[in-house]
C-alpha positions as CSV (number, residue, x, y, z in Angstrom):
1,M,124.0,64.3,93.4
2,T,120.7,64.6,91.5
3,D,117.6,65.3,93.6
4,F,114.5,63.1,93.0
5,N,110.8,63.9,93.6
6,K,108.1,61.7,95.0
7,N,107.7,60.0,91.6
8,N,111.4,59.1,91.5
9,L,112.0,61.5,88.7
10,P,115.0,63.8,88.4
11,S,114.1,67.4,89.4
12,Y,115.4,68.7,86.1
13,S,113.3,66.2,84.0
14,V,110.5,68.8,83.3
15,T,113.0,70.8,81.3
16,V,114.8,67.8,79.8
17,G,111.6,65.9,78.9
18,P,110.8,67.7,75.7
19,W,114.4,67.2,74.5
20,L,114.1,63.4,75.1
21,V,110.9,63.2,73.0
22,L,112.6,65.3,70.3
23,G,115.6,63.0,70.3
24,A,113.2,60.0,69.9
25,A,111.4,61.7,67.0
26,M,114.7,62.4,65.2
27,L,115.7,58.8,65.5
28,W,112.3,57.8,63.9
29,G,113.1,60.2,61.1
30,T,116.1,58.0,60.1
31,T,113.7,55.1,59.2
32,G,113.2,56.1,55.6
33,T,116.8,56.7,54.9
34,A,117.7,53.3,56.4
35,Q,115.2,51.6,54.2
36,A,116.7,53.3,51.2
37,F,119.9,51.4,51.8
38,A,118.0,48.1,52.2
39,P,118.4,45.5,49.3
40,A,115.4,45.4,47.0
41,G,112.6,43.0,47.6
42,Y,111.6,43.7,51.2
43,D,108.0,43.6,52.5
44,P,107.1,46.8,54.5
45,A,104.8,44.9,56.8
46,A,107.5,42.4,57.6
47,I,110.0,45.2,58.1
48,G,107.6,46.7,60.6
49,A,107.3,43.4,62.5
50,L,111.0,42.9,62.6
51,R,111.5,46.4,63.8
52,L,109.2,45.8,66.8
53,L,110.7,42.3,67.4
54,F,114.3,43.4,67.6
55,G,113.5,46.6,69.5
56,G,111.3,44.7,72.0
57,I,113.9,42.0,72.6
58,A,116.6,44.6,73.3
59,L,114.4,46.5,75.8
60,F,113.2,43.2,77.4
61,L,116.8,42.1,78.0
62,L,117.7,45.5,79.5
63,T,114.7,45.5,81.8
64,L,115.4,41.9,82.8
65,Y,119.0,42.8,83.6
66,R,117.9,45.8,85.7
67,K,115.1,43.7,87.4
68,E,112.5,46.4,86.7
69,F,109.5,44.2,85.7
70,G,108.1,44.0,89.2
71,S,105.2,41.8,90.2
72,F,102.6,40.7,87.6
73,H,99.8,41.9,90.0
74,D,101.3,45.5,89.8
75,W,100.5,45.8,86.1
76,Q,97.3,47.3,84.6
77,L,96.3,44.7,82.0
78,R,93.8,46.7,79.9
79,P,96.0,49.8,79.1
80,L,98.9,47.4,78.5
81,L,97.0,45.4,75.9
82,L,95.5,48.6,74.4
83,A,99.0,50.2,74.0
84,A,100.3,47.1,72.3
85,F,97.2,47.0,70.0
86,F,97.6,50.6,69.0
87,I,101.3,50.4,68.4
88,A,100.7,47.5,66.0
89,M,97.8,49.3,64.5
90,Y,99.9,52.3,63.8
91,Q,102.5,50.2,61.9
92,L,99.9,48.5,59.7
93,S,97.8,51.6,59.1
94,F,100.7,53.9,58.2
95,F,102.4,51.4,55.8
96,S,99.1,50.6,54.2
97,A,98.2,54.3,53.8
98,V,101.5,55.1,52.2
99,A,101.0,52.2,49.8
100,K,97.5,53.4,48.9
101,T,97.9,57.2,48.6
102,G,101.7,57.8,48.3
103,V,104.4,58.9,50.7
104,A,103.5,62.6,50.6
105,V,99.8,62.4,51.4
106,G,100.1,59.4,53.7
107,T,102.8,61.1,55.8
108,V,101.2,64.5,56.1
109,V,97.7,63.1,57.0
110,G,99.0,60.5,59.3
111,I,101.6,62.5,61.2
112,G,99.6,65.8,60.8
113,S,96.5,64.3,62.4
114,A,98.3,62.8,65.3
115,P,98.9,66.1,67.3
116,I,95.2,67.0,66.9
117,A,94.2,63.5,68.1
118,G,96.8,63.7,70.9
119,G,95.6,67.1,72.1
120,L,91.9,65.9,72.2
121,L,92.7,62.5,73.9
122,G,94.9,64.2,76.5
123,L,92.1,66.7,77.3
124,I,89.3,64.1,77.4
125,F,91.1,61.4,79.4
126,R,93.7,63.2,81.4
127,G,92.4,66.7,81.7
128,E,95.5,68.1,79.9
129,K,94.5,71.5,78.6
130,P,96.6,72.6,75.6
131,G,98.1,76.1,76.2
132,R,98.9,78.8,73.7
133,R,102.4,77.5,73.1
134,W,100.9,74.1,72.0
135,Y,98.4,75.7,69.6
136,A,101.1,77.9,68.1
137,A,103.7,75.1,67.8
138,T,101.2,72.6,66.3
139,L,100.0,75.2,63.7
140,L,103.5,76.0,62.7
141,A,104.7,72.3,62.6
142,I,101.6,71.0,60.6
143,S,101.9,73.9,58.2
144,G,105.6,72.9,57.7
145,C,104.6,69.3,57.2
146,L,102.1,70.3,54.5
147,L,104.7,72.3,52.6
148,L,107.4,69.7,53.1
149,S,105.2,66.7,52.0
150,F,103.8,68.3,48.9
151,S,107.1,70.0,47.7
152,G,107.9,67.1,45.5
153,G,105.1,67.6,43.0
154,G,102.8,64.7,42.0
155,V,100.1,64.0,44.6
156,T,97.8,60.9,44.7
157,V,94.6,61.1,46.8
158,D,92.9,57.8,47.6
159,P,89.9,57.9,50.0
160,L,90.9,54.6,51.6
161,G,94.5,55.7,51.9
162,I,93.3,58.9,53.6
163,A,91.2,56.9,56.1
164,L,94.1,54.6,56.9
165,A,96.4,57.6,57.4
166,I,93.9,59.2,59.9
167,C,93.7,55.8,61.7
168,A,97.5,55.8,61.9
169,G,97.5,59.3,63.5
170,I,94.8,58.4,66.0
171,A,96.6,55.1,66.8
172,Y,99.9,57.0,67.5
173,A,98.1,59.4,69.8
174,A,96.2,56.6,71.5
175,Y,99.3,54.5,72.3
176,T,101.0,57.6,73.6
177,L,98.0,58.2,75.9
178,M,98.1,54.5,77.1
179,I,101.9,54.6,77.7
180,K,101.6,57.9,79.6
181,G,99.2,56.2,82.1
182,L,101.4,53.1,82.5
183,L,104.4,55.2,83.2
184,E,102.8,56.5,86.4
185,H,103.0,53.0,87.9
186,Q,105.9,51.2,86.1
187,S,109.5,51.9,85.0
188,P,109.9,53.3,81.4
189,N,112.1,50.3,80.4
190,A,109.5,47.7,81.6
191,V,106.5,49.6,80.0
192,M,108.2,49.9,76.5
193,A,109.6,46.3,76.6
194,I,106.3,44.7,77.2
195,V,104.3,47.0,74.9
196,I,106.7,46.6,72.0
197,C,107.0,42.8,72.5
198,L,103.2,42.4,72.5
199,G,103.0,44.6,69.4
200,A,105.5,42.4,67.7
201,L,103.4,39.4,68.7
202,I,100.3,40.9,67.1
203,L,102.3,41.5,63.9
204,S,104.1,38.1,64.0
205,P,102.1,36.6,61.0
206,A,103.9,39.1,58.7
207,L,107.2,37.4,59.7
208,F,106.2,34.3,57.7
209,R,106.3,36.4,54.5
210,I,110.0,37.3,54.8
211,D,112.3,36.0,52.0
212,A,115.0,34.0,53.7
213,E,117.6,35.0,51.0
214,W,116.8,38.7,51.5
215,I,117.2,38.7,55.3
216,M,120.6,36.9,55.1
217,Q,122.2,39.7,53.0
218,P,124.6,41.9,55.0
219,G,122.8,45.1,53.9
220,S,119.5,43.7,55.2
221,I,121.0,42.7,58.5
222,V,122.4,46.2,59.1
223,V,119.1,47.9,58.2
224,I,117.1,45.6,60.4
225,L,119.5,46.1,63.4
226,H,119.3,49.9,62.9
227,L,115.5,49.9,62.7
228,G,115.2,47.6,65.7
229,L,117.9,49.0,68.0
230,A,118.1,52.7,67.1
231,T,114.6,53.6,65.7
232,M,112.7,51.4,68.2
233,A,114.7,50.4,71.3
234,L,116.7,53.6,71.8
235,S,114.1,55.9,70.5
236,Y,111.4,54.5,72.8
237,W,113.8,54.4,75.7
238,L,114.1,58.2,75.2
239,F,110.4,58.7,74.4
240,A,109.2,56.9,77.6
241,R,111.4,59.0,79.8
242,G,110.4,62.2,78.1
243,L,106.7,61.3,78.3
244,Q,106.9,61.1,82.1
245,T,106.9,64.9,82.3
246,V,105.5,65.9,78.9
247,A,101.7,66.2,78.2
248,V,100.3,63.8,75.5
249,G,99.5,66.5,73.1
250,T,102.9,68.2,73.4
251,A,104.7,64.8,73.0
252,V,102.8,64.1,69.8
253,T,103.5,67.6,68.4
254,L,107.2,67.2,69.2
255,S,107.1,64.0,67.1
256,L,106.7,66.2,64.0
257,A,110.5,66.4,64.1
258,E,110.4,63.0,62.4
259,P,109.5,64.3,58.8
260,M,111.9,67.2,59.3
261,T,114.7,64.8,60.1
262,A,113.8,62.6,57.2
263,A,113.8,65.5,54.8
264,L,117.2,66.7,56.0
265,L,118.7,63.2,55.7
266,G,117.3,63.0,52.2
267,I,119.1,66.1,51.3
268,F,122.5,65.5,53.0
269,V,122.7,61.7,52.8
270,L,120.6,60.7,49.8
271,G,121.4,63.7,47.7
272,E,117.8,64.9,47.2
273,I,117.3,68.5,46.0
274,L,115.9,71.1,48.4
275,N,113.5,73.5,46.8
276,V,112.2,76.7,48.3
277,Q,108.9,75.2,49.4
278,A,110.6,72.3,51.2
279,A,113.0,74.8,52.8
280,I,110.2,76.9,54.2
281,G,108.5,73.8,55.5
282,I,111.6,72.7,57.4
283,V,111.9,76.2,58.9
284,L,108.3,76.2,60.0
285,I,108.6,72.7,61.6
286,F,111.8,73.8,63.4
287,S,110.1,77.0,64.6
288,G,107.1,75.0,66.0
289,L,109.4,72.6,67.8
290,A,111.5,75.5,69.2
291,V,108.3,77.0,70.7
292,L,107.7,73.9,72.8
293,V,111.3,73.0,73.6
294,L,112.9,76.3,74.4
295,R,111.4,77.6,77.7
296,R,111.6,81.2,78.9
297,R,113.9,81.7,81.8
298,S,112.2,83.1,84.8
299,P,113.9,86.2,86.1
300,K,116.2,85.6,89.0
301,P,115.2,87.2,92.3
302,D,117.3,90.0,93.6
303,P,119.8,88.9,96.2
304,P,118.8,89.9,99.7
305,H,120.4,93.1,101.0
306,E,122.6,92.8,104.0
307,S,121.7,95.0,106.9
308,T,124.3,97.6,107.8
309,T,122.8,98.4,111.2
C-alpha cells in the first residue's frame, strides 16, 4: 500500500513529479503533427478553442464522476479566473505570434521565454529559488531550442510577432503559477477542469468562425478529438499531478520537451530531414531535461553491525 503525506500526495511523488510534467510536454509536442493531418481550411484560433472545449468537458465529466469539485466556498476565485485568462491568452498569443513571425521565431521566443518568466515568477510570488540544476538545464534546453528552431533556414522577424511570442511565454508561466497555488487547496482534476472550461468560454467567440463542412469531415473529427483528449485533457491531468511537487520554474523548463517531441515526430512520422544543427539541438534539449529529471541516488547507509558480545 502506498504511503500518503499530509497533503494527500504519494510519498514517491517528488521523484515521479518531473516525469509527469515531461509526459505532458511530450503530449503537447504532438499538436503540430496532428494538425498536419487535418484537412485544409481550418482556423488556428478555432482549433485552439475546440481543443480547450473538448479537453475541459472530458476533465469536467471525470471530476464530476469522482465528486472532487467540493464546495463553491472552498475555491479561491481570483487565481481561478486569472489561470483561465492566462491559459486563453497563451492560445491566442502563441497562434498569433506564429502567424506574424513564422513557426521558427514564434516557437523559440514563446517557449524559450517561458522558463525565464517561470523562474522569476516562482521566485517573486512563491519564494522558489532556482538551483544550479535549473540554471544548467534551462541553458542547455533553450540553446537546443534555438538550434532546432532555426535549423530550417529562412527566418522572419516581425516586432509585433516577437512581442506576442513573449506574451505567450509569460502567459504560460503565469497560468502555471496560478495552477500551482490552486493545487494546494483542490484536487488536480477539479482545478484543470474548471480552468480549461473557463478558458474555452473566453475563446468561445472563435467557435462561430468554424466551417461546418470542415468540422464534419472524418479527418477533422479525429484531429479535434486527439487535440482535446490527448494534448489537453490527458496532458493536463499529468501536468497538474506533476506540478504538485515540482517548482514553477522547473515545470516550465521541463515543458521544453514539447519542441523536441515535435521535431522527432516531424522526422519519423512526417518524413522531415534531420540536419546536423537540428540533431545537436535535440541532444541539447534532451540533456537539459535529463539534468532535471534524473536525480542522484543518495548513498545507502551501512547496515548496522551486530554485536558479538
